[in-house]
C-alpha positions in Angstrom: -0.1 -0.1 0.0 1.2 3.6 -0.2 1.9 6.5 1.7 -1.9 8.1 1.1 -3.1 5.3 0.8 -1.7 4.4 3.9 -3.1 7.8 6.1 -6.5 8.5 3.6 -7.2 5.0 6.1 -5.5 6.5 9.5 -8.9 7.2 11.9 -8.1 11.0 13.7 -8.4 10.3 17.6 -10.7 12.8 17.9 -13.2 11.3 14.7 -16.4 10.2 17.2 -16.0 13.5 18.8 -16.2 15.7 16.1 -18.6 13.3 14.9 -20.9 13.9 17.1 -20.7 17.6 17.4 -21.3 17.6 13.9 -24.3 15.8 14.3 -25.4 18.7 16.9 -25.0 21.2 14.4 -27.3 19.5 11.6 -29.2 18.7 14.3 -29.9 22.9 15.0 -30.0 23.5 11.0 -33.1 20.9 11.1 -33.9 22.9 13.4 -33.6 26.9 12.2 -31.5 27.1 14.1 -27.0 27.8 13.1 -25.3 25.5 12.5 -23.2 25.4 14.6 -21.9 23.2 18.1 -19.6 23.5 20.7 -18.0 20.5 22.9 -15.9 19.6 25.9 -14.3 16.7 25.5 -11.9 15.3 28.6 -9.7 12.7 27.9 -11.7 10.6 25.2 -15.0 11.3 27.4 -17.8 13.3 26.3 -18.5 16.2 28.9 -21.0 18.5 27.0 -22.4 20.0 23.3 -24.5 21.9 23.0 -25.0 24.7 19.6 -26.1 28.1 20.2 -29.2 29.5 20.0 -29.0 33.7 20.3 -31.4 33.5 17.1 -34.5 31.4 19.1 -33.7 33.3 22.9 -32.4 36.5 22.2 -29.2 35.9 24.6 -26.6 37.6 22.7 -23.8 35.1 25.2 -26.2 31.9 23.9 -22.9 30.9 21.4 -21.8 27.4 21.0 -19.3 27.4 23.6 -20.9 29.3 26.7 -23.6 27.3 26.5 -21.8 23.9 27.0 -19.5 25.3 29.6 -21.7 25.8 31.4 -24.1 22.8 31.6 -20.6 21.3 32.6 -20.2 24.4 35.0 -23.6 23.8 35.6 -23.8 19.7 35.9 
């Protein structure tokens, strides 16, 4: 197998986490929200995932990264 094929078959260690975050963004878009999501991962464990909701709540602080952090802090 050549080097390019080897690289294409490698999986990024964070692929599972990124897929979950992308799915959260897609769900947000399906609800008419902005397709923006954020997550908090520690030692390969997802602790929080949220999408931006400022369009729905009219809260200027309702960005995905802030909401994910807030969810983590309120656990």
